[in-house]
C-alpha positions as CSV (number, residue, x, y, z in Angstrom):
1,Y,94.6,95.5,113.7
2,K,91.6,96.8,115.6
3,G,88.5,98.5,114.2
4,T,84.7,98.7,114.0
5,L,82.5,97.7,111.1
6,S,78.8,97.4,110.1
7,P,77.7,93.8,110.2
8,A,78.3,91.8,106.9
9,P,79.1,88.2,106.2
10,D,82.5,86.7,105.3
11,L,84.7,89.8,105.8
12,V,88.4,89.2,105.1
13,L,91.2,91.5,106.0
14,Y,94.0,91.7,103.3
15,V,97.2,93.6,103.1
16,S,98.9,94.6,99.8
17,S,102.2,96.0,98.7
18,A,100.3,98.1,96.2
19,E,98.1,101.1,96.9
20,I,94.5,100.0,96.9
21,H,91.7,102.5,96.7
22,T,88.9,100.9,94.7
23,A,87.3,97.5,93.9
24,A,89.1,97.6,90.5
25,D,92.5,98.1,92.3
26,F,91.6,95.1,94.5
27,E,90.7,92.8,91.6
28,R,93.9,93.8,89.7
29,E,96.2,93.2,92.7
30,R,94.4,90.4,94.4
31,A,96.8,87.6,93.4
32,G,99.7,89.3,95.2
33,M,97.8,90.2,98.4
34,V,98.1,88.4,101.7
35,A,94.8,87.5,103.5
36,L,95.4,88.0,107.2
37,G,92.2,86.3,108.2
38,R,88.5,86.5,108.6
39,I,86.9,89.3,110.6
40,R,84.7,87.5,113.2
41,S,83.2,90.4,115.0
42,F,82.2,94.0,114.1
43,G,83.0,96.0,117.2
44,N,86.7,96.3,118.1
45,F,87.7,93.4,115.9
46,L,91.1,92.0,116.1
47,V,92.8,89.9,113.4
48,P,96.1,88.4,114.4
49,Y,98.8,88.0,111.8
50,N,101.9,85.9,111.4
51,S,104.8,87.8,112.8
52,V,107.0,86.5,109.9
53,L,105.0,88.7,107.6
54,D,107.0,91.9,106.9
55,L,104.4,94.6,107.2
56,S,106.9,97.3,106.4
57,S,106.6,96.3,102.7
58,M,102.8,96.6,102.7
59,R,101.1,99.8,101.6
60,S,97.4,99.1,102.0
61,V,95.0,97.2,104.3
62,I,91.7,96.1,102.7
63,I,88.4,94.7,103.9
64,W,86.6,92.5,101.3
65,C,83.3,90.6,101.6
66,D,83.7,87.1,100.1
67,S,79.9,86.3,100.2
68,F,79.0,89.2,97.9
69,N,82.4,89.6,96.1
70,Q,82.3,93.2,97.3
71,F,85.0,95.7,98.2
72,I,84.2,97.2,101.6
73,T,87.0,99.6,102.3
74,A,90.8,100.2,102.2
75,A,93.3,102.3,104.0
76,S,96.9,103.3,103.4
77,L,99.6,101.9,105.7
78,T,102.0,104.7,106.3
79,S,103.9,103.4,109.4
80,L,103.5,100.7,112.0
């Protein structure tokens, strides 16, 4: 995935088979999510993922800040 973010520490990109819209959704579904990896830059970041992961079963992509235990944003995955 590629994107641009405002600077923040310890951002992690997750995918979920559930629809995630809020921090409460994230906390409720967190155990079943897949962490794709850390976001290491803020402009045009790229997070590679294991091609074995079936993204067709994933419904949301989420950015979470581990340092502040803070929900940043989420988006629905409609098609890849």
